[in-house]
C-alpha positions in Angstrom: 0.0 0.0 0.0 1.0 3.6 -0.6 0.6 6.5 1.8 0.0 9.9 0.2 0.2 13.2 2.1 -0.9 16.5 0.5 0.1 19.5 2.7 -1.9 22.4 1.5 -2.1 26.0 2.7 -5.5 25.5 4.4 -5.9 21.7 4.7 -3.8 18.6 4.8 -5.1 15.4 3.2 -3.7 11.9 4.0 -4.8 9.0 1.8 -4.0 5.3 1.9 -3.9 3.8 -1.6 -4.0 0.2 -2.6 -1.3 -0.7 -5.2 -4.1 -0.6 -7.8 -5.0 3.0 -7.0 -8.1 2.5 -4.8 -8.4 4.9 -1.8 -8.7 2.7 1.3 -8.6 5.3 4.0 -8.4 9.1 4.1 -8.0 11.8 6.8 -8.2 15.5 6.4 -7.2 18.2 8.9 -6.7 21.9 9.0 -3.1 23.0 8.3 -2.1 25.0 11.3 -0.2 28.2 11.0 2.6 27.2 13.4 5.0 24.4 12.5 4.9 22.8 15.9 1.1 22.5 16.0 1.1 21.2 12.4 3.7 18.5 13.2 1.7 17.4 16.2 -1.5 17.3 14.2 0.3 15.4 11.4 1.8 12.8 13.8 -1.5 12.3 15.5 -3.3 11.6 12.2 -0.5 9.4 10.9 -0.9 7.1 13.9 -4.1 5.8 12.3 -2.1 4.3 9.4 0.7 2.5 11.3 -1.2 -0.8 11.4 -1.0 -1.0 7.6 1.9 -2.4 5.6 3.1 0.8 3.8 5.7 0.2 1.0 6.2 3.9 0.0 5.2 7.3 1.4 5.0 10.4 -0.8 4.6 13.9 0.6 3.3 16.8 -1.5 5.0 20.1 -0.5 3.6 23.6 -1.5 7.2 24.8 -2.2 10.6 24.0 -3.6 12.0 20.5 -3.1 15.6 19.7 -3.5 17.5 16.5 -2.7 14.2 14.9 -1.7 13.4 17.5 1.0 11.7 20.9 1.1 13.9 23.9 1.3 11.2 26.6 0.7 7.8 25.9 2.1 5.5 28.2 0.0 3.9 31.0 2.0 4.5 29.3 5.4 7.6 30.5 7.4 8.5 26.9 8.0 12.0 26.8 6.5 13.9 24.2 8.4 10.9 22.3 9.6 11.7 18.6 10.2 8.9 16.5 8.7 10.9 13.5 7.8 11.9 12.5 11.4 8.3 11.8 12.6 7.6 10.0 9.4 10.6 7.7 9.8 9.6 7.0 13.4 6.3 5.7 12.2 7.0 4.1 8.8 9.9 1.8 7.9 9.9 2.4 4.1 11.1 4.9 1.5 9.8 8.4 1.9 9.7 10.9 -1.0 9.0 14.6 -1.1 7.9 16.4 -4.3 6.3 19.8 -5.2 2.5 19.6 -5.2 2.1 21.3 -8.6 4.5 18.7 -10.1 2.5 15.9 -8.6 -0.8 17.3 -9.9 0.8 17.6 -13.3 2.0 14.0 -13.2 -1.5 12.7 -12.5 -3.3 14.9 -14.9 -0.8 14.2 -17.7 -0.5 10.5 -17.0 -0.8 8.4 -20.1 -1.4 11.4 -22.3 0.8 11.3 -25.5 3.6 13.8 -25.8 4.2 16.8 -23.5 1.6 18.1 -21.1 1.5 21.5 -19.3 -0.8 21.7 -16.3 -1.9 25.2 -15.2 -3.8 25.8 -12.0 -5.7 29.1 -11.6 -6.3 29.6 -7.9 -4.9 32.1 -5.4 -2.1 32.5 -8.0 -1.2 30.7 -11.2 1.1 27.7 -10.9 1.5 24.3 -12.6 4.1 22.0 -14.1 5.3 20.1 -17.2 5.4 16.4 -17.8 6.2 14.2 -20.8 5.7 10.5 -21.3 4.6 10.0 -17.7 7.6 11.8 -16.2 7.9 15.2 -14.5 10.4 17.2 -16.4 13.3 19.1 -14.7 12.1 22.4 -16.3 8.9 22.0 -14.3 10.8 23.2 -11.2 11.3 26.6 -12.7 7.9 26.9 -14.2 6.3 30.1 -12.8 4.1 31.6 -15.5 2.0 33.3 -12.9 4.8 35.9 -12.5 5.1 36.8 -16.2 4.2 40.4 -16.7 1.6 41.7 -19.2 0.0 45.0 -20.1 -3.7 44.9 -19.0 -6.2 47.7 -18.6 -3.3 50.2 -18.9 -1.3 48.6 -16.1 1.7 46.3 -16.0 0.6 43.3 -14.0 1.7 39.7 -13.4 -0.5 37.1 -15.1 -1.8 35.8 -11.8 -3.0 39.3 -10.9 -5.0 39.2 -14.1 -6.3 35.7 -14.6 -6.0 33.8 -11.2 -9.3 32.8 -9.6 -8.5 35.2 -6.8 -8.1 38.1 -9.3 -11.4 37.3 -10.9 -13.2 37.1 -7.6 -11.8 40.5 -6.6 -12.7 42.0 -10.0 -16.3 40.7 -10.1 -16.9 40.9 -6.3 -17.8 37.2 -5.9 -16.8 34.7 -3.2 -15.9 32.0 -5.7 -14.8 32.2 -9.3 -16.8 29.1 -10.0 -20.0 31.2 -9.6 -19.2 33.2 -12.7 -21.3 32.3 -15.7 -22.5 35.3 -17.8 -21.3 35.2 -21.4 -19.6 38.6 -21.3 -17.7 37.6 -18.2 -16.7 34.3 -19.8 -15.3 36.2 -22.8 -13.3 38.4 -20.4 -12.0 35.3 -18.6 -10.9 33.8 -21.9 -9.1 37.0 -22.8 -7.3 37.0 -19.4 -6.3 33.3 -19.7 -5.1 33.8 -23.3 -2.5 36.4 -22.3 -0.2 33.9 -20.7 -1.5 30.7 -22.4 -0.2 31.8 -25.8 3.2 32.4 -24.3 3.2 29.0 -22.5 2.4 27.3 -25.7 5.1 29.2 -27.6 7.8 28.6 -25.1 7.2 25.0 -24.0 5.5 23.4 -27.1 3.0 21.2 -25.3 0.7 18.7 -27.0 -1.9 19.1 -24.3 -2.7 22.0 -21.9 -4.8 21.2 -18.9 -6.5 24.2 -17.1 -7.1 23.5 -13.5 -8.0 25.1 -10.2 -11.4 26.9 -9.9 -11.2 27.8 -13.6 -11.0 24.1 -14.4 -14.4 23.7 -13.0 -15.9 26.3 -15.3 -13.7 25.3 -18.3 -16.6 24.6 -20.6 -18.1 28.0 -20.0 -15.1 30.1 -21.2 -13.0 27.7 -23.3 -15.3 28.2 -26.3 -14.0 31.8 -26.4 -10.3 31.0 -26.4 -8.3 31.4 -29.6 -9.2 28.5 -32.0 -5.7 28.3 -33.6 -3.7 27.2 -30.5 -2.7 23.8 -32.1 -2.9 22.0 -28.7 -5.4 19.9 -27.0 -7.1 21.9 -24.2 -8.6 19.9 -21.3 -10.1 20.3 -17.9 -8.6 18.2 -15.0 -9.8 14.6 -14.4 -10.0 15.3 -10.7 -10.0 19.1 -10.1 -9.9 18.8 -6.3 -7.7 15.7 -5.9 -5.0 15.9 -8.6 -2.2 16.3 -6.1 -3.2 13.3 -3.9 -3.6 11.0 -6.9 -0.3 12.4 -8.2 1.3 11.1 -5.0 -0.1 7.7 -5.8 1.4 7.7 -9.3 4.8 9.0 -8.0 4.8 6.3 -5.3 4.0 3.6 -7.8 6.8 4.8 -10.1 9.3 4.8 -7.2 8.2 1.4 -6.0 8.8 0.0 -9.5 12.2 1.6 -9.7 11.3 4.2 -12.2 12.6 7.8 -12.2 10.1 10.6 -12.4 12.6 13.1 -13.5 
């Protein structure tokens, strides 16, 4: 069995997978602001899984991972946090760390032909790049949300134009998924197109998957995107669970001795 841990900014999800990819158990808890409280919560929840025979553990980190450990932990001031020690105390098996966007990309691009770019439009714009069921090295430096564009007579980063949070602020709604009017969808498509065209030009993907809250309303605005993109555009298979299922794919690859990069 494989144990997947998705550490998010607001919640942490732990899932136990069978080797065939079926979720056998899952636990979710609020991600605490403080690292000590978080580690205590994590250790407490992980106790529920110690009675199972775990062959591989994969931890999804919202930050930069180098040498199989997190060195920058997203927006949390958790640099230097020791996650691996409590895991090793509980599980006698290989433990792997990977960036959460990379894992979401691995799952959403799994078994798709050629190169896949996964874009997630949420608080910001992130994502990753995979090819032939492998995360590419260039995925670690993939930060299109920070590309700058001229929009409404201002120089703004793409995520300040097209992220779900930017749309919610602009249209005064709690959730971007509530947006539906035709004129708004045309505007969403224009905002998404700004960076999408450059992503395609720079990385030459065969498929682009648009995730996050904008993935849930993909059908509403995708009809207004440019028609000559020469790529397949798709919505995610599991908009809310791409990361945790990416942990499963990554664990399976590591268990079989395959390199993901």
